[in-house]
Residue, then its C-alpha position, 0 to 999 in steps of 0.5 A: m240542186n239548181i233545176f237548170f243544173k240538174r237538167r244539164k246534168s241529165l242532158f250530159d248523159k245523152i251526149d256522146d264523148n268527145s262532143i260539144a253542144v251549143f245553145f243560142a239564146g237568140e235575139a229580137p229581130v228588127k221590126r223597122g228602122d231602129e225598132f225591134y220586136p219584143f225579145s223572147p228567149e229560145r226555149n231550149f236555151y231557157y230550159l237549160s239555163g233559166l236566163d232570158n237575156q239576148r245573145l247569150i250562148l251556152v256550150m257544154i263539152k263532154n269527153e272521157e275525162d270530164k264535163e265542162e260548161i261555158l256561158f258566153i255573155e255580152r261585155f258591158d258597154e257604158i254608152k249602150a247601157k244609157w239607152v237600153g240598160p246594162v247587160i247581165k253580169k258574170e256574178e248574176c249568171r253564176e248565181k242563176t245557172n251554177i255555171e262558173n266559167i263565164k266568157y264574153l261573146d267576142e271570145f266565142e269563135e276562138e274558144i270553140s276552135s280551141i275546144i275542137f282542137n284540144k279536146k279532140i271533138e268528134n261531134i257537135y250537137l245543135n238545136l236544129e228545129n226545122r219546121y220549114f224548108k228554108a230554115s234560118s237560125p244561129d244553129f243552122d249558120m253554125a252548122q254551115n260553118i262547121i261543115k266548111n271548116y271542120p268537115y270531119i266533125k259530125i253534126k247531130n240534132i239535140y232538139t229531139v232529145l230535149s223534146e223528150f225531156r220537155t214533154i214531162k213537166d216537173e213540179q215547178e213547171i206545172k205551177n207556172i202553167k197553173k198560174a198562167i191558166d189562173i190568169t187566163c181564166e180571170g181574163i175570160y171572166e172579165m170579158m164575160k162580165h162586159s160583153k154585150a151585143g153590138m160590141y166589136e170583138y176587139e172591145i171585149e178582148a180588151y178586157f182580157d188584155y187589161v187583166l194580163k197587164k194587171n197581173a204583170v204578164r209581159d206577153k200572151a202565150f199566143t195571139s188571142i182569138a176573139a171570134s163571134g158568129k160565123n168567124a168562129v168556124v175559122l180555127h185561127y181567126s185573129e182579125n178580131s174586128a167584127k161587130t157582134k150581133e144579138n144572139d151571137l156566140i163568141l169563141f175566145d181562145v186565149g192564153a197568158s204566159y207566166g215564167y214563159y209557160s203557157g196557159d191555153i183556154t177556150r170558152t164559147f159564150p153568148v154575147n148577150g148572156r143567153f144561149t138559144e135552144r139550138q146553141k145549147q144543143i150543140y154546146n152540150i154535145v161539145l161539153r159531153a165530148q170534152e168530159m168523155i175525153i178527159s175521163i179516158i186520159k191516163p198513162g199508156i193511152e195512145f195520144k192519137s186515140l183521143n181524137e179517134s174516140l172523139k170522132k166516134f162520139y161525134i158521129k153518134e151524137l150528130k146522127q141522133i140530131g140529124l146533122i149528118e147521115n154518113d160517118d165521113e160527114i163528120l169532117k165537115y163539122y170537126y176538122h182539127g185535133v182534140s189535143h196538143f202538148l202545152g208548156l214552154e210553147t203553146h203547141d209544145v214539143g213532142r211527137h204526140n201523134e206517135g206516142v203514148l201518154k205518160e205521167g207528167m205530160v201536160l196537154t189540152v183537151e179542146p173538142g169543137l163543132y163548127i156549123e158554118e151554115e148556122e154561124i155556130g162555132i163552139r170550142i171548149e178547151d181545158d188543160v190537164v196534167v197526166t197523173e198516175y191513174g188518170c189526169e188532173v184538170l188544171s183549169e177545173n175551177m173555170i165554169k163551162s156549163v150552159e147554166d153556170i155561164e148564163n147565171f154568171m153573166r146574169e149576175n155579174r154583168a157590168d154597166d159600162 
């Protein structure tokens, strides 16, 4: 059975009778003039259709008698095709999605009006993700039109339902994530081979970008973080423009995207290939913390308890080395969560702070310590999938011990 058909079938079970659900693929926003940003499909639309073309619309209709699906696509435009290429055809859509009823976008409004009237529609489900107060999307625009023209119809949010679906990954999703991780790790190795004190952060980062291009990666999972020295204490530092110094650590938080699934790996290593004794001490605390968190991950564990366990571990360790005296001082040196879901988005959907871990969830494990006064920022991040009795580290082959990093950099440094 087509996996996308199977997902839609499961979603129909969550939709009330006499309802329609509408999903927009989205389109690339204008950058400037006649230039557009690269297009990336709205992830719930992609999850249900497997299509990554712009301006498509998926409609699912359910009443007491039957269930129906319609896909709206662009009409072929011969002139436009000469400039930007042809649009997807009906036959290709049917083959990829198992949706037989394909119509054109210029028929959408008339078709929706007809469905609402003839199918006695009482509810419309829209993908109303809203992280910001002033939300803007085709879904919110359609919600406004429904309120104006069909005030008796209830608007319901399908986003939370799909978020529950997407937190549990199937076999193919895990394969895609693993492939993204493998490419990401290859890129980190390439940076380790070429890093030297005196290089700019972006120079080292360029070796990661090369590996992604070599592996036909169309887009990064997120903007790369290449943070040396004091820059590494800024969690989302992205300027990547500083010149590295002798004895600097450099923190790379990077990810490739494969089949729209993200890898998310962080490694911190010395640009000259050798840790100082103090750097080793802090690094090994972070590494032991990560290993401890990985060891307790299993179904039934509260997600938020992972971070609580990490802070307790850090408090004990940092008191032993004299970095802190009181428990609440830990917030000076560790100020983020240890994990988030990973999938079609790098910070993937799901209310992890409110739930428990389940088999099939994929999450990051990324403890860090950030000592601004010593210009030390260390984070070690791997990606795991929750299994029946524990978890599997999907990035287990990526080295991370002090000894392995130093040995690798000593034996593989390139002569640039």
